[in-house]
C-alpha positions in Angstrom: 0.0 0.0 0.0 1.3 3.5 -0.9 0.5 6.7 0.9 1.4 10.2 -0.4 2.6 13.0 1.8 3.6 16.5 0.9 7.1 15.5 -0.3 7.4 11.7 -0.1 5.7 8.4 -0.7 5.2 6.1 2.3 5.2 2.4 1.4 3.8 -0.2 3.7 5.2 -3.7 3.0 5.3 -6.8 5.2 4.2 -4.9 8.2 6.8 -2.2 8.0 6.9 1.3 6.4 9.5 2.8 4.2 9.5 6.5 3.4 10.7 7.5 -0.1 11.6 11.2 -0.5 10.9 12.5 -4.0 14.7 12.7 -5.0 15.3 9.1 -3.8 12.3 7.8 -5.8 13.9 9.5 -8.9 17.5 8.4 -8.2 17.3 4.8 -6.9 17.0 1.7 -9.0 13.8 -0.3 -8.2 11.8 2.5 -6.6 8.8 1.2 -4.6 10.0 -2.4 -5.1 7.4 -4.9 -3.8 4.4 -3.0 -4.9 2.5 -4.2 -8.1 3.8 -2.7 -11.3 0.5 -1.0 -12.1 0.6 0.8 -8.7 4.2 1.7 -9.1 3.6 3.2 -12.6 0.7 5.3 -11.3 2.8 6.4 -8.3 5.8 7.4 -10.4 3.6 9.5 -12.7 2.1 11.2 -9.7 5.7 11.8 -8.3 6.4 13.8 -11.5 3.8 16.5 -10.4 5.3 16.6 -6.9 8.9 16.8 -8.3 8.1 19.8 -10.5 8.2 22.0 -7.5 11.7 21.0 -6.5 13.1 20.5 -10.1 15.9 23.0 -9.6 17.2 21.0 -6.7 17.2 17.6 -8.4 20.3 15.8 -9.5 21.0 15.1 -13.2 20.0 11.5 -12.6 16.7 12.5 -11.0 16.0 15.0 -13.8 16.3 12.3 -16.4 13.9 10.0 -14.5 11.6 13.0 -14.1 11.6 13.5 -17.8 11.1 9.8 -18.5 8.0 9.5 -16.3 6.6 12.9 -17.5 6.9 11.8 -21.1 5.9 8.1 -20.9 2.3 7.0 -21.6 2.3 3.4 -20.5 -1.1 2.7 -22.1 0.6 3.2 -25.5 2.9 0.1 -24.9 1.3 -2.8 -26.8 1.6 -6.3 -25.5 4.4 -8.4 -27.0 5.8 -11.7 -26.0 9.2 -13.3 -26.6 10.4 -16.8 -26.0 14.0 -17.8 -26.0 16.6 -20.1 -24.3 19.9 -19.8 -22.4 22.4 -22.6 -22.0 25.0 -23.7 -19.4 25.0 -27.5 -19.4 21.2 -27.7 -19.5 19.0 -25.6 -21.8 16.8 -23.2 -19.9 13.6 -21.7 -21.4 12.4 -18.1 -20.8 9.4 -16.0 -21.7 9.4 -12.2 -21.6 6.2 -10.2 -21.8 6.0 -6.5 -22.2 2.7 -4.6 -21.8 1.3 -1.4 -20.4 2.3 -2.4 -16.8 6.0 -3.2 -17.5 8.2 -6.2 -18.2 7.6 -9.7 -16.9 10.3 -12.4 -17.2 9.1 -15.9 -16.7 11.8 -18.4 -15.7 10.1 -21.4 -17.2 12.8 -23.9 -16.4 13.9 -22.5 -13.0 17.4 -21.3 -14.0 17.7 -18.7 -11.3 14.7 -19.4 -9.1 14.1 -22.6 -7.2 10.5 -22.8 -8.4 10.1 -23.1 -12.1 7.8 -20.6 -13.6 8.8 -17.7 -11.3 7.9 -14.3 -12.8 10.2 -11.3 -12.2 8.7 -7.9 -12.8 10.6 -4.9 -14.0 9.6 -1.2 -14.0 9.8 0.6 -17.4 12.4 3.1 -16.1 14.7 0.4 -14.6 14.8 -1.4 -18.0 15.3 1.9 -19.8 18.2 3.2 -17.8 19.9 -0.1 -16.6 18.9 -2.8 -19.0 17.2 -6.2 -18.6 17.1 -7.7 -15.1 17.0 -11.3 -16.3 18.8 -13.0 -19.3 17.9 -11.5 -22.6 20.7 -12.6 -25.1 19.3 -11.5 -28.4 20.2 -7.9 -29.4 17.3 -7.6 -31.8 14.8 -8.3 -29.0 16.5 -5.7 -26.7 16.2 -3.1 -29.6 12.5 -4.0 -30.1 11.8 -3.4 -26.4 13.6 -0.1 -26.5 11.6 1.0 -29.5 8.3 -0.1 -27.9 9.0 2.1 -24.9 10.3 5.0 -26.9 7.1 4.9 -29.1 5.1 5.4 -25.9 6.8 8.8 -25.2 4.6 11.8 -25.5 7.4 13.9 -27.1 10.1 12.4 -29.3 13.5 13.9 -28.6 12.9 14.7 -24.9 16.0 14.5 -22.7 15.4 10.9 -21.6 14.2 9.5 -25.0 17.7 8.5 -26.1 19.4 8.0 -22.8 18.6 4.4 -22.5 21.2 1.7 -21.6 23.9 1.0 -24.1 22.7 -1.5 -26.7 25.5 -3.8 -27.9 26.1 -7.3 -29.2 27.4 -9.5 -26.5 31.0 -10.6 -27.0 31.8 -14.1 -28.2 32.9 -16.0 -25.0 36.6 -16.6 -24.4 38.1 -20.0 -24.4 38.7 -19.9 -20.7 35.6 -19.6 -18.4 35.8 -16.4 -16.4 35.2 -17.5 -12.9 36.3 -16.3 -9.5 35.8 -17.8 -6.1 36.8 -16.5 -2.6 36.4 -18.3 0.7 37.2 -21.6 2.2 35.9 -25.2 2.4 33.1 -24.0 4.7 31.7 -21.1 2.7 32.6 -19.2 -0.4 31.4 -16.5 -2.8 31.7 -16.8 -6.6 31.4 -14.8 -9.7 30.9 -16.4 -13.1 30.6 -14.7 -16.5 28.2 -16.5 -18.8 27.6 -15.7 -22.5 24.4 -13.7 -21.5 25.4 -12.0 -18.2 27.0 -12.5 -14.8 26.1 -14.9 -12.0 27.1 -14.2 -8.4 26.3 -16.5 -5.5 27.3 -18.1 -2.3 27.6 -21.7 -1.2 28.5 -23.5 2.0 29.4 -27.1 3.0 26.0 -27.7 4.6 23.5 -26.3 2.2 25.4 -26.3 -1.0 24.2 -23.4 -3.2 22.7 -20.9 -0.8 21.7 -18.3 -3.4 22.3 -17.4 -7.1 21.9 -13.9 -8.4 22.0 -12.6 -12.0 23.2 -9.3 -13.6 22.8 -8.6 -17.2 25.9 -7.1 -18.8 23.9 -3.9 -19.2 23.1 -3.8 -15.5 26.7 -4.5 -14.6 27.7 -1.5 -16.7 25.0 1.0 -15.7 23.8 0.2 -12.2 25.6 2.0 -9.3 28.2 -0.3 -7.9 26.4 -0.5 -4.6 23.6 -2.4 -6.4 25.8 -4.9 -8.3 26.8 -7.2 -5.4 29.5 -7.2 -2.8 31.1 -10.3 -4.5 32.3 -8.2 -7.5 35.5 -6.7 -6.2 37.2 -3.8 -8.0 39.8 -6.3 -9.5 37.0 -8.6 -10.8 35.0 -5.6 -12.1 38.0 -4.4 -14.0 38.5 -7.7 -15.8 34.9 -8.0 -16.8 34.9 -4.4 -18.0 37.9 -5.1 -20.1 36.2 -8.2 -21.5 33.1 -6.1 -22.5 34.9 -2.9 -23.6 35.6 -3.8 -27.2 31.9 -4.5 -27.8 30.3 -1.5 -26.2 29.8 1.8 -28.0 29.5 5.3 -26.4 26.1 6.1 -25.0 24.1 8.1 -27.5 23.3 11.7 -26.7 19.9 13.4 -27.1 21.1 14.7 -30.5 22.4 11.3 -31.7 19.6 9.2 -33.0 21.2 6.1 -34.3 19.5 3.8 -36.8 19.3 0.6 -34.7 19.7 -2.5 -36.9 19.5 -6.0 -35.5 22.8 -7.8 -35.2 23.8 -11.5 -35.1 23.4 -13.5 -31.9 26.4 -15.3 -30.4 25.9 -18.3 -28.2 28.0 -21.2 -26.9 27.8 -24.3 -24.8 29.3 -24.2 -21.3 30.8 -27.1 -19.4 30.4 -25.9 -15.8 27.3 -25.4 -13.7 26.7 -24.6 -10.1 23.7 -26.9 -10.3 25.8 -30.0 -11.1 
């Protein structure tokens, strides 16, 4: 449940309350996380009216989010559905649906969730600025999603309309699996670079795999480092950035409107899985 005050939104979730000041709502990834997407969309558009009074005090990041939610008309986003696979040792099946409420990733095979069929929701602005929150290997699909959201903008060429995450073809994987592990025989943290993103997790001798998290390459590059997991140290981050650097292009500016053409899709088989 959400309650609006003069300069904040109060969210009641699991018996506790969190107060979101307007600047925080416009700066943080996953604002109002835990609320239904339709409710979050409506709240963010109401926040735009509240933020107009303090626009001069907002950071550049907050101003871009302000412009995004001011320009976006979610009802203009038509429903589309995409099915695809990822592969480690086993092949995993995914379904992504975009509609007027946001993006819904269905982990059909249970690659990252213990219960097959788990649906992960993503707010439009989080996809726009940070990229997909679950595997989405195909560049053409990512471009189609960007186009679908951009077409829902009230005004083409607004400050946020070409400030989406960097679109790039994922690099062909290296011969050597990029994997780091730190800890001991009782408990350890690990980072693994897959062809479609980055896995981080923790395991111990008693439970085995305790948790498994996923970062798309786009989220790794665009999210603040405080949101990308404590397991990714500066040294590991540098190696992954070096691996991705040749394949990423500079972020387009408002005046640069590139013609986005679909590119080829690279994939490979892996020979290691934390689930073995």
